[in-house]
C-alpha positions in Angstrom: -2.1 -33.9 25.3 -2.4 -30.3 26.5 -0.3 -27.4 25.4 1.3 -25.2 28.0 1.3 -21.5 27.5 5.0 -21.5 26.5 4.3 -24.0 23.8 1.4 -21.9 22.5 3.6 -18.8 22.3 6.3 -20.8 20.5 3.8 -21.9 17.9 2.5 -18.3 17.5 6.1 -17.1 17.0 6.8 -19.9 14.5 3.7 -19.0 12.6 4.7 -15.3 12.6 8.2 -16.2 11.3 6.7 -18.3 8.6 4.4 -15.5 7.6 7.3 -13.0 7.3 9.3 -15.5 5.2 6.4 -16.1 2.9 5.9 -12.3 2.5 9.5 -11.9 1.7 9.4 -14.6 -1.0 6.3 -12.9 -2.6 8.0 -9.5 -2.5 11.2 -10.9 -4.1 9.2 -12.5 -6.9 7.2 -9.3 -7.6 10.5 -7.4 -7.7 12.1 -9.7 -10.2 9.0 -9.5 -12.4 9.0 -5.7 -12.2 12.7 -5.4 -13.0 12.2 -7.6 -16.1 10.7 -4.6 -18.0 12.9 -2.1 -19.7 12.5 1.6 -18.8 11.1 2.3 -22.3 8.4 -0.4 -21.8 7.4 1.0 -18.4 7.3 4.5 -19.9 5.1 3.5 -22.8 2.6 1.6 -20.4 2.4 4.7 -18.2 1.8 7.0 -21.1 -0.9 4.6 -22.3 -2.6 4.5 -18.9 -2.4 8.3 -18.6 -4.0 8.9 -22.0 -6.8 6.4 -21.2 -7.5 8.2 -17.9 -7.4 11.6 -19.6 -9.7 10.5 -22.4 -12.2 9.2 -19.9 -12.1 12.4 -18.0 -12.4 14.6 -21.1 -14.9 12.3 -22.8 -12.7 11.8 -25.8 -12.1 8.3 -27.2 -8.5 8.7 -28.1 -5.8 11.3 -27.7 -2.7 11.4 -29.9 0.7 11.6 -28.1 3.9 12.9 -29.5 6.7 10.4 -29.3 9.1 11.1 -26.5 12.7 11.2 -27.7 15.0 8.8 -25.8 18.6 8.7 -26.4 22.0 10.1 -25.4 21.3 13.6 -26.6 18.2 13.9 -24.4 20.0 12.5 -21.4 22.8 14.9 -21.7 20.4 17.8 -22.0 18.6 16.6 -18.8 21.9 16.4 -16.9 22.9 19.9 -18.0 19.5 21.2 -17.0 19.8 19.6 -13.6 23.2 21.1 -12.9 22.2 24.7 -13.8 
């Protein structure tokens, strides 16, 4: 059985559609995983990565960070600062 040109293009189109669908599934799964973290967890991981990178660059083993205040008072201050 031989495939005509139109059948080949139909198969190529079907394979492309399957690839797009598979990519969408992977993107949705990654998005769900990413959204499972709270903003505070993400912030702490980013701070940790930054300090590790800075420590490597400045040849120090560890750098102490000051805790970042999170709460209603800080959010209100940021909102007021943005509007001014």
